[in-house]
C-alpha positions as a Markdown table, in Angstrom:
| # | Residue | x | y | z |
|---|---|---|---|---|
| 1 | Met | 9.4 | -138.2 | 145.1 |
| 2 | Lys | 10.2 | -134.5 | 145.0 |
| 3 | Lys | 12.7 | -133.8 | 142.4 |
| 4 | Leu | 15.3 | -131.1 | 143.3 |
| 5 | Pro | 17.1 | -129.0 | 140.8 |
| 6 | Pro | 20.9 | -129.1 | 140.5 |
| 7 | Phe | 21.2 | -125.6 | 141.9 |
| 8 | Leu | 19.3 | -124.0 | 144.8 |
| 9 | Pro | 18.3 | -127.5 | 146.1 |
| 10 | Gly | 15.9 | -125.9 | 148.7 |
| 11 | Phe | 13.5 | -125.0 | 145.9 |
| 12 | Ser | 11.2 | -127.3 | 143.9 |
| 13 | Ser | 11.9 | -127.8 | 140.2 |
| 14 | Lys | 8.2 | -127.4 | 139.3 |
| 15 | Pro | 8.4 | -123.7 | 138.4 |
| 16 | Gln | 11.3 | -124.5 | 136.0 |
| 17 | Gly | 9.1 | -126.7 | 133.8 |
| 18 | Ser | 10.3 | -129.7 | 131.8 |
| 19 | Pro | 12.9 | -129.3 | 129.1 |
| 20 | Arg | 11.2 | -129.2 | 125.7 |
| 21 | Arg | 12.5 | -128.9 | 122.2 |
| 22 | Arg | 12.1 | -125.3 | 121.2 |
| 23 | Gln | 10.6 | -124.5 | 117.8 |
| 24 | Leu | 13.8 | -122.7 | 116.9 |
| 25 | Glu | 15.9 | -125.9 | 117.5 |
| 26 | Ile | 13.5 | -127.7 | 115.1 |
| 27 | Leu | 13.9 | -125.1 | 112.5 |
| 28 | Arg | 17.7 | -125.2 | 112.8 |
| 29 | Glu | 17.6 | -129.0 | 112.3 |
| 30 | Lys | 15.5 | -128.5 | 109.2 |
| 31 | Arg | 18.0 | -125.9 | 107.9 |
| 32 | Asp | 21.0 | -128.2 | 108.6 |
| 33 | Glu | 19.1 | -131.0 | 106.8 |
| 34 | Ala | 18.6 | -128.7 | 103.8 |
| 35 | Ile | 22.2 | -127.7 | 103.7 |
| 36 | Asp | 23.5 | -131.3 | 103.8 |
| 37 | Ser | 21.0 | -132.5 | 101.3 |
| 38 | Ser | 21.3 | -132.6 | 97.5 |
| 39 | Met | 19.4 | -130.2 | 95.3 |
| 40 | Ala | 16.6 | -132.7 | 94.6 |
| 41 | Glu | 16.1 | -133.2 | 98.3 |
| 42 | Leu | 16.2 | -129.5 | 98.9 |
| 43 | Gly | 13.4 | -129.0 | 96.4 |
| 44 | Ala | 11.4 | -131.9 | 97.9 |
| 45 | Leu | 11.8 | -130.3 | 101.4 |
| 46 | Phe | 10.0 | -127.2 | 100.1 |
| 47 | His | 7.7 | -128.9 | 97.7 |
| 48 | Asp | 4.5 | -127.9 | 99.6 |
| 49 | Ile | 5.5 | -124.2 | 99.4 |
| 50 | Leu | 7.2 | -124.1 | 96.0 |
| 51 | Pro | 6.1 | -127.0 | 93.9 |
| 52 | Ala | 8.4 | -127.9 | 91.0 |
| 53 | Glu | 5.6 | -127.6 | 88.5 |
| 54 | Trp | 4.8 | -124.1 | 89.7 |
| 55 | Leu | 8.4 | -122.9 | 89.5 |
| 56 | Ala | 8.6 | -124.2 | 85.9 |
| 57 | Ser | 5.5 | -122.2 | 85.0 |
| 58 | Ile | 7.0 | -118.9 | 86.1 |
| 59 | Thr | 10.4 | -119.3 | 84.4 |
| 60 | Ser | 11.3 | -117.3 | 81.3 |
| 61 | Asp | 14.1 | -119.4 | 80.0 |
| 62 | Leu | 14.5 | -118.8 | 76.2 |
| 63 | Arg | 16.7 | -121.8 | 75.5 |
| 64 | Glu | 17.7 | -125.1 | 77.1 |
| 65 | Cys | 20.8 | -124.9 | 79.2 |
| 66 | Ile | 22.2 | -126.4 | 82.4 |
| 67 | Phe | 21.8 | -123.2 | 84.5 |
| 68 | Thr | 18.0 | -122.8 | 84.2 |
| 69 | Gln | 16.3 | -120.3 | 86.5 |
| 70 | Thr | 15.0 | -123.1 | 88.7 |
| 71 | Val | 18.4 | -124.8 | 89.1 |
| 72 | Val | 20.1 | -121.5 | 89.8 |
| 73 | Phe | 17.4 | -120.6 | 92.4 |
| 74 | Trp | 17.9 | -123.8 | 94.4 |
| 75 | Ala | 21.6 | -123.5 | 94.2 |
| 76 | Trp | 21.5 | -119.9 | 95.4 |
| 77 | Leu | 19.1 | -120.8 | 98.1 |
| 78 | Ser | 21.6 | -123.4 | 99.4 |
| 79 | Gln | 24.1 | -120.6 | 99.7 |
| 80 | Val | 21.7 | -118.5 | 101.7 |
| 81 | Phe | 21.0 | -121.4 | 104.1 |
| 82 | Glu | 24.8 | -121.9 | 104.5 |
| 83 | Gln | 25.3 | -118.2 | 105.2 |
| 84 | Asn | 28.0 | -117.2 | 102.8 |
| 85 | Glu | 28.6 | -120.6 | 101.2 |
| 86 | Ser | 31.1 | -120.6 | 98.3 |
| 87 | Cys | 30.0 | -120.7 | 94.7 |
| 88 | Ala | 32.1 | -123.8 | 94.3 |
| 89 | Arg | 29.9 | -125.6 | 96.8 |
| 90 | Ala | 26.7 | -124.5 | 95.0 |
| 91 | Leu | 28.2 | -125.6 | 91.7 |
| 92 | Ala | 28.9 | -129.1 | 93.3 |
| 93 | Leu | 25.2 | -129.3 | 94.0 |
| 94 | Val | 24.4 | -128.5 | 90.4 |
| 95 | Glu | 26.8 | -131.2 | 89.2 |
| 96 | Gly | 25.2 | -133.8 | 91.5 |
| 97 | Trp | 21.8 | -132.9 | 90.2 |
| 98 | Cys | 23.0 | -133.2 | 86.6 |
| 99 | Lys | 24.5 | -136.6 | 87.3 |
| 100 | Thr | 21.3 | -137.9 | 88.9 |
| 101 | Asn | 19.1 | -136.7 | 86.0 |
| 102 | Gly | 21.5 | -137.9 | 83.3 |
| 103 | Glu | 22.2 | -134.3 | 82.2 |
| 104 | Ser | 25.6 | -133.1 | 80.9 |
| 105 | Arg | 27.7 | -131.9 | 83.8 |
| 106 | Pro | 29.0 | -128.3 | 83.8 |
| 107 | Thr | 32.7 | -127.6 | 83.8 |
| 108 | Phe | 34.3 | -126.9 | 87.2 |
| 109 | Asp | 34.2 | -123.1 | 86.6 |
| 110 | Thr | 32.1 | -121.0 | 88.8 |
| 111 | Ser | 32.0 | -118.1 | 86.4 |
| 112 | Ala | 29.1 | -119.5 | 84.4 |
| 113 | Tyr | 27.0 | -120.1 | 87.5 |
| 114 | Cys | 27.8 | -116.6 | 88.8 |
| 115 | Arg | 26.7 | -115.1 | 85.5 |
| 116 | Ala | 23.5 | -117.1 | 85.6 |
| 117 | Arg | 22.8 | -116.0 | 89.1 |
| 118 | Leu | 23.1 | -112.4 | 88.0 |
| 119 | Arg | 20.6 | -113.0 | 85.2 |
| 120 | Leu | 18.0 | -114.3 | 87.6 |
| 121 | Pro | 15.1 | -111.9 | 86.9 |
| 122 | Asp | 13.5 | -109.9 | 89.7 |
| 123 | Glu | 10.1 | -110.9 | 88.4 |
| 124 | Phe | 10.9 | -114.6 | 89.1 |
| 125 | Leu | 11.9 | -113.7 | 92.7 |
| 126 | Asp | 8.9 | -111.5 | 93.2 |
| 127 | Glu | 6.6 | -114.4 | 92.2 |
| 128 | Val | 8.4 | -116.7 | 94.7 |
| 129 | His | 8.0 | -114.1 | 97.4 |
| 130 | Lys | 4.3 | -113.8 | 96.8 |
| 131 | Lys | 3.9 | -117.5 | 96.8 |
| 132 | Ile | 5.6 | -117.8 | 100.2 |
| 133 | Glu | 3.5 | -115.0 | 101.6 |
| 134 | Ser | 0.2 | -116.6 | 100.4 |
| 135 | Phe | 1.3 | -120.0 | 101.9 |
| 136 | Ala | 2.1 | -118.3 | 105.3 |
| 137 | Glu | -1.0 | -116.2 | 105.2 |
| 138 | Ala | -3.3 | -119.2 | 104.8 |
| 139 | Arg | -1.9 | -120.6 | 108.1 |
| 140 | Val | -2.6 | -117.6 | 110.2 |
| 141 | Glu | -5.0 | -118.4 | 113.0 |
| 142 | Gly | -6.7 | -116.6 | 115.8 |
| 143 | His | -4.0 | -117.4 | 118.4 |
| 144 | His | -1.4 | -115.7 | 116.2 |
| 145 | Leu | -3.1 | -112.3 | 116.9 |
| 146 | Trp | -2.7 | -110.2 | 120.1 |
| 147 | His | -6.1 | -109.4 | 121.5 |
| 148 | Gly | -7.6 | -109.5 | 118.0 |
| 149 | Leu | -4.9 | -107.2 | 116.6 |
| 150 | Arg | -2.4 | -108.1 | 113.9 |
| 151 | Leu | 1.1 | -107.2 | 114.9 |
| 152 | Lys | 3.3 | -105.4 | 112.3 |
| 153 | Ala | 6.8 | -104.5 | 113.4 |
| 154 | Ile | 8.8 | -101.9 | 111.5 |
| 155 | Asp | 12.5 | -101.3 | 111.9 |
| 156 | Gly | 15.6 | -100.3 | 110.1 |
| 157 | Thr | 19.1 | -101.7 | 109.8 |
| 158 | Ser | 22.1 | -101.6 | 107.5 |
| 159 | Val | 24.1 | -104.2 | 105.6 |
| 160 | Arg | 27.6 | -104.2 | 104.1 |
| 161 | Leu | 27.8 | -104.7 | 100.3 |
| 162 | Met | 30.4 | -106.0 | 98.0 |
| 163 | Asp | 33.1 | -103.4 | 97.1 |
| 164 | Thr | 32.1 | -102.7 | 93.5 |
| 165 | Pro | 32.1 | -99.3 | 91.7 |
| 166 | Glu | 28.3 | -99.6 | 91.2 |
| 167 | Asn | 27.7 | -100.2 | 94.9 |
| 168 | Gln | 30.0 | -97.4 | 95.9 |
| 169 | Ala | 28.1 | -95.0 | 93.7 |
| 170 | Ala | 24.7 | -96.0 | 94.9 |
| 171 | Tyr | 25.5 | -96.6 | 98.6 |
| 172 | Pro | 28.7 | -94.8 | 99.6 |
| 173 | Gln | 30.9 | -96.1 | 102.4 |
| 174 | Pro | 30.8 | -94.4 | 105.8 |
| 175 | Pro | 32.6 | -91.0 | 105.8 |
| 176 | Gly | 35.0 | -92.0 | 108.6 |
| 177 | Gln | 36.8 | -94.4 | 106.3 |
| 178 | Ala | 39.5 | -93.4 | 103.8 |
| 179 | Ala | 38.4 | -93.4 | 100.1 |
| 180 | Gly | 38.8 | -96.8 | 98.6 |
| 181 | Cys | 39.5 | -98.6 | 101.9 |
| 182 | Gly | 35.9 | -99.3 | 103.1 |
| 183 | Phe | 32.9 | -101.2 | 102.0 |
| 184 | Pro | 29.6 | -99.6 | 100.7 |
| 185 | Val | 26.8 | -99.7 | 103.3 |
| 186 | Met | 23.1 | -99.9 | 102.4 |
| 187 | Gly | 20.3 | -99.0 | 104.7 |
| 188 | Val | 17.2 | -101.2 | 104.9 |
| 189 | Val | 13.8 | -100.4 | 106.4 |
| 190 | Gly | 11.3 | -103.3 | 106.5 |
| 191 | Val | 7.9 | -104.4 | 107.9 |
| 192 | Leu | 7.9 | -107.8 | 109.7 |
| 193 | Asp | 4.7 | -109.8 | 110.2 |
| 194 | Pro | 5.2 | -112.0 | 113.3 |
| 195 | Ala | 1.9 | -113.8 | 112.6 |
| 196 | Arg | 3.3 | -115.2 | 109.3 |
| 197 | Gly | 7.0 | -115.0 | 110.3 |
| 198 | Thr | 7.8 | -113.2 | 107.0 |
| 199 | Leu | 9.1 | -109.9 | 105.9 |
| 200 | Ser | 6.2 | -108.2 | 104.2 |
| 201 | Asp | 8.2 | -105.6 | 102.3 |
| 202 | Tyr | 11.3 | -103.5 | 102.6 |
| 203 | Ile | 13.0 | -100.5 | 101.0 |
| 204 | Thr | 16.7 | -99.7 | 100.5 |
| 205 | Cys | 18.2 | -96.3 | 101.2 |
| 206 | Asp | 21.3 | -94.5 | 102.2 |
| 207 | His | 22.4 | -95.8 | 105.6 |
| 208 | Arg | 22.5 | -92.2 | 106.9 |
| 209 | Gln | 18.8 | -91.7 | 106.1 |
| 210 | His | 16.5 | -91.6 | 109.1 |
| 211 | Asp | 14.4 | -94.8 | 109.5 |
| 212 | Ile | 11.1 | -92.9 | 109.7 |
| 213 | Lys | 11.4 | -91.8 | 106.1 |
| 214 | Gly | 11.1 | -95.5 | 105.1 |
| 215 | Phe | 7.7 | -95.6 | 106.8 |
| 216 | Tyr | 6.1 | -93.2 | 104.2 |
| 217 | Lys | 7.0 | -95.7 | 101.5 |
| 218 | Leu | 5.8 | -98.7 | 103.5 |
| 219 | Arg | 2.7 | -97.3 | 105.1 |
| 220 | Gly | 0.5 | -99.1 | 102.6 |
| 221 | His | 1.2 | -102.4 | 104.5 |
| 222 | Phe | -0.7 | -101.2 | 107.6 |
| 223 | Lys | -4.4 | -102.1 | 107.4 |
| 224 | Pro | -7.4 | -101.8 | 109.7 |
| 225 | Gly | -7.0 | -104.0 | 112.7 |
| 226 | Asp | -3.2 | -103.9 | 112.7 |
| 227 | Leu | -1.0 | -102.8 | 115.6 |
| 228 | Ala | 2.2 | -101.1 | 114.5 |
| 229 | Val | 5.2 | -101.8 | 116.8 |
| 230 | Gly | 8.3 | -99.7 | 116.5 |
| 231 | Asp | 11.2 | -98.2 | 118.4 |
| 232 | Arg | 11.5 | -94.5 | 119.4 |
| 233 | Ala | 12.8 | -93.6 | 115.9 |
| 234 | Phe | 9.2 | -93.9 | 114.6 |
| 235 | Cys | 7.5 | -92.1 | 117.4 |
| 236 | Ser | 5.9 | -88.9 | 116.0 |
| 237 | Tyr | 2.5 | -87.4 | 116.0 |
| 238 | Glu | 2.2 | -87.5 | 112.3 |
| 239 | Leu | 3.0 | -91.2 | 112.1 |
| 240 | Leu | 0.4 | -92.0 | 114.8 |
| 241 | Ala | -2.2 | -89.9 | 113.0 |
| 242 | Leu | -1.5 | -91.6 | 109.6 |
| 243 | Leu | -1.9 | -95.0 | 111.1 |
| 244 | Lys | -5.0 | -94.0 | 112.9 |
| 245 | Glu | -6.4 | -92.7 | 109.6 |
| 246 | Val | -6.4 | -96.1 | 108.1 |
| 247 | Gly | -7.7 | -97.8 | 111.2 |
| 248 | Ala | -4.4 | -99.2 | 112.5 |
| 249 | Glu | -3.2 | -98.8 | 116.1 |
| 250 | Ser | 0.3 | -98.1 | 117.2 |
| 251 | Ile | 2.7 | -98.5 | 120.2 |
| 252 | Met | 6.2 | -97.1 | 120.2 |
| 253 | Arg | 8.9 | -96.2 | 122.7 |
| 254 | Leu | 8.6 | -92.5 | 123.5 |
| 255 | His | 11.0 | -90.4 | 121.5 |
| 256 | Gln | 14.1 | -89.3 | 123.5 |
| 257 | Arg | 13.2 | -85.6 | 122.9 |
| 258 | Arg | 9.8 | -86.0 | 124.6 |
| 259 | Asp | 9.4 | -85.8 | 128.3 |
| 260 | Ala | 13.0 | -85.0 | 128.9 |
| 261 | Lys | 12.4 | -84.6 | 132.6 |
| 262 | Gly | 11.1 | -88.1 | 133.0 |
| 263 | Asp | 13.0 | -90.7 | 135.1 |
| 264 | Trp | 14.1 | -93.2 | 132.5 |
| 265 | Lys | 15.6 | -95.5 | 135.1 |
| 266 | Arg | 12.1 | -96.4 | 136.4 |
| 267 | Gly | 11.0 | -98.0 | 133.2 |
| 268 | Ile | 10.3 | -97.6 | 129.5 |
| 269 | His | 7.9 | -94.8 | 128.5 |
| 270 | Leu | 5.5 | -95.8 | 125.7 |
| 271 | Asp | 3.4 | -93.8 | 123.3 |
| 272 | Thr | 0.3 | -95.7 | 122.0 |
| 273 | Ser | -3.1 | -95.1 | 120.4 |
| 274 | Leu | -4.7 | -98.0 | 122.2 |
| 275 | Lys | -7.8 | -96.6 | 124.0 |
| 276 | Asp | -7.7 | -99.2 | 126.8 |
| 277 | Phe | -4.1 | -98.3 | 127.7 |
| 278 | Ala | -4.6 | -94.6 | 127.3 |
| 279 | Gly | -7.8 | -94.8 | 129.5 |
| 280 | Leu | -5.8 | -96.4 | 132.3 |
| 281 | Leu | -3.6 | -93.3 | 132.6 |
| 282 | Arg | -6.6 | -91.4 | 134.0 |
| 283 | His | -7.5 | -94.1 | 136.5 |
| 284 | Pro | -4.5 | -94.7 | 138.8 |
| 285 | Arg | -6.2 | -97.7 | 140.6 |
| 286 | Arg | -7.0 | -99.5 | 137.4 |
| 287 | Leu | -3.4 | -98.8 | 136.1 |
| 288 | Ala | -1.9 | -100.2 | 139.3 |
| 289 | Glu | -4.1 | -103.4 | 138.9 |
| 290 | Ala | -3.0 | -103.8 | 135.3 |
| 291 | Leu | 0.7 | -103.4 | 136.1 |
| 292 | Ser | 0.3 | -105.9 | 139.0 |
| 293 | Leu | -1.3 | -108.4 | 136.6 |
| 294 | Phe | 1.5 | -107.8 | 134.1 |
| 295 | Glu | 4.2 | -108.5 | 136.8 |
| 296 | Glu | 2.3 | -111.6 | 137.9 |
| 297 | Cys | 2.3 | -112.9 | 134.3 |
| 298 | Leu | 6.1 | -112.3 | 134.1 |
| 299 | Arg | 6.7 | -114.2 | 137.3 |
| 300 | Glu | 4.7 | -117.2 | 136.0 |
| 301 | Arg | 6.7 | -117.4 | 132.8 |
| 302 | Ile | 8.6 | -120.7 | 132.8 |
| 303 | Ile | 12.2 | -120.8 | 131.6 |
| 304 | Pro | 13.1 | -124.3 | 130.6 |
| 305 | Ile | 16.4 | -125.9 | 131.8 |
| 306 | Arg | 19.1 | -126.0 | 129.2 |
| 307 | Pro | 21.7 | -128.6 | 130.4 |
| 308 | Gly | 25.2 | -128.0 | 129.2 |
| 309 | Arg | 24.5 | -124.6 | 127.7 |
| 310 | Gln | 27.3 | -122.2 | 128.1 |
| 311 | Glu | 27.7 | -118.7 | 126.7 |
| 312 | Pro | 31.2 | -117.5 | 127.5 |
| 313 | Arg | 32.2 | -113.9 | 126.6 |
| 314 | Ala | 34.7 | -114.8 | 123.9 |
| 315 | Val | 35.1 | -114.4 | 120.2 |
| 316 | Lys | 35.2 | -117.4 | 117.9 |
| 317 | Thr | 37.9 | -116.1 | 115.6 |
| 318 | Arg | 41.1 | -114.5 | 116.7 |
| 319 | Pro | 42.1 | -111.2 | 115.2 |
| 320 | Lys | 44.8 | -111.4 | 112.6 |
| 321 | Ser | 48.0 | -109.5 | 113.1 |
| 322 | Tyr | 47.7 | -107.4 | 110.0 |
| 323 | Gln | 47.7 | -103.7 | 109.8 |
| 324 | Tyr | 44.7 | -101.7 | 108.7 |
| 325 | Met | 44.3 | -100.6 | 105.1 |
| 326 | Thr | 44.6 | -96.8 | 105.1 |
| 327 | Lys | 44.9 | -96.3 | 101.3 |
| 328 | Pro | 43.5 | -98.0 | 98.3 |
| 329 | Arg | 45.0 | -101.4 | 97.6 |
| 330 | Arg | 47.0 | -100.2 | 94.5 |
| 331 | Glu | 48.6 | -97.4 | 96.6 |
| 332 | Phe | 49.0 | -99.3 | 99.9 |
| 333 | Thr | 52.5 | -100.1 | 101.1 |
| 334 | Glu | 53.1 | -102.8 | 103.7 |
| 335 | Ile | 55.1 | -101.7 | 106.7 |
| 336 | Gln | 56.9 | -104.3 | 108.8 |
| 337 | His | 56.2 | -103.9 | 112.5 |
| 338 | Arg | 58.6 | -105.6 | 114.9 |
| 339 | Gly | 56.8 | -108.5 | 116.6 |
| 340 | Lys | 53.4 | -107.3 | 115.6 |
| 341 | Tyr | 53.0 | -107.8 | 111.9 |
| 342 | Arg | 54.2 | -110.7 | 109.8 |
| 343 | Lys | 53.7 | -110.7 | 106.1 |
| 344 | Ala | 51.7 | -113.7 | 104.9 |
| 345 | Ala | 53.7 | -116.3 | 102.9 |
């Protein structure tokens, strides 16, 4: 019997494919499971990647205490999974672990845990990062490559930091904000390895710094057989030449200052060092055949049905009826606005 879709009933449902569980949904379930679990179960979930014995071997604890580096690491990791989980919740996990193992429970004061988290050495985290990378690298197979090339994506972004004097001095707030009223912003440029699904390395910088400057510090991550993928911020003759010098290929969006007379509405202009693609530009018939094959592959791509999925254009949290801070908190004076602003009780 021919099954018809709930919409456009005149068309067969075969091109739509069968609804399958996406890998992202599986990862989300694993993440939720880790969040809801205890610290012992969290460690057991990642035992294949970070064994407890190996973590104990890289610690540098000088004395016995409740907040060892391993305990603080798992508690801090639970906060990362929860995306801005409170320190009180992390401390509750530590208390549960202490009760299970017969250890003395810490007092319900997050200050000790916060100080221990600040003392977590960078060397410990570097070893954890190397261990995760080696675990992921061992599972890279041929189908993770693109025509035999290892994809390496490079891009930049920015993150907002806590408003502390140290952060303000190292990463000043945007100039459009009044002094003492904004948050420091840190720029980040990183190299992502899609084959492993990990961030190979990154550098921090001023958020006003151009992204291409971060490439010169991260260029050592591009090896022979790699294909560097980036946006138009990284499109320069020097960058393409430096990548070619080490045997790496590149493909970028054409810089906006190049080919200013081109019709950008017809498609995206790319700049690449791939010989097959560059050779097609001199053969219009082969280029047309390649583009036709590319369009055919796009049409054959199956989009699974997602029943009950809705994405309304709405914000989850409503804006609070508070006025903007235009002066530092110690100098700020609240102004009562009729019907617009109500002082919190």
